[in-house]
C-alpha positions in Angstrom: 137.5 129.5 165.8 134.6 130.2 168.1 132.4 131.4 165.3 133.0 128.2 163.3 131.9 126.1 166.3 128.7 128.2 166.8 128.0 128.0 163.1 128.4 124.2 163.2 126.2 124.0 166.3 123.4 126.0 164.7 123.6 123.9 161.6 123.3 120.7 163.7 120.4 122.1 165.8 118.7 123.3 162.6 119.0 119.8 161.0 117.8 118.2 164.3 114.8 120.5 164.4 113.9 119.8 160.8 114.1 116.1 161.4 111.8 116.2 164.4 109.4 118.5 162.6 109.2 116.2 159.6 108.8 113.0 161.6 105.9 114.4 163.6 103.8 114.8 160.4 101.6 111.7 160.2 98.7 110.6 158.0 96.1 108.0 158.9 93.7 106.9 156.2 90.2 106.3 157.4 88.7 103.0 156.2 85.9 103.4 153.6 83.0 101.1 153.3 82.3 99.4 156.6 83.7 101.2 159.6 84.3 98.1 161.8 86.6 96.1 159.5 84.1 93.3 159.1 84.1 91.1 156.0 81.4 92.3 153.5 79.2 89.2 154.1 79.1 89.8 157.9 78.3 93.5 157.5 75.5 92.5 155.2 74.1 90.1 157.8 74.3 92.7 160.5 72.5 95.5 158.5 70.0 93.1 156.9 70.9 94.2 153.4 70.3 91.9 150.4 73.6 92.6 148.8 77.2 92.8 150.2 78.3 95.0 147.3 78.1 98.3 149.3 80.4 96.8 152.0 83.1 95.4 149.7 86.0 97.9 149.2 86.6 96.8 145.6 83.0 97.5 144.7 83.0 101.2 145.8 82.4 103.8 143.1 85.2 106.3 142.7 84.2 109.9 142.2 
């Protein structure tokens, strides 16, 4: 009877440990294009560029 309790306890602790380990894994994607989250037109004005194309996320070339 005691072995069954310990077995159940170890199973519960193992599941709890796995849940904590899996929930601590996070991923944060870094923004591409302009780093400050500005609209493309505003970033163009700040940098003095003639085109807002390099600052627009939909206009970035995928490699």
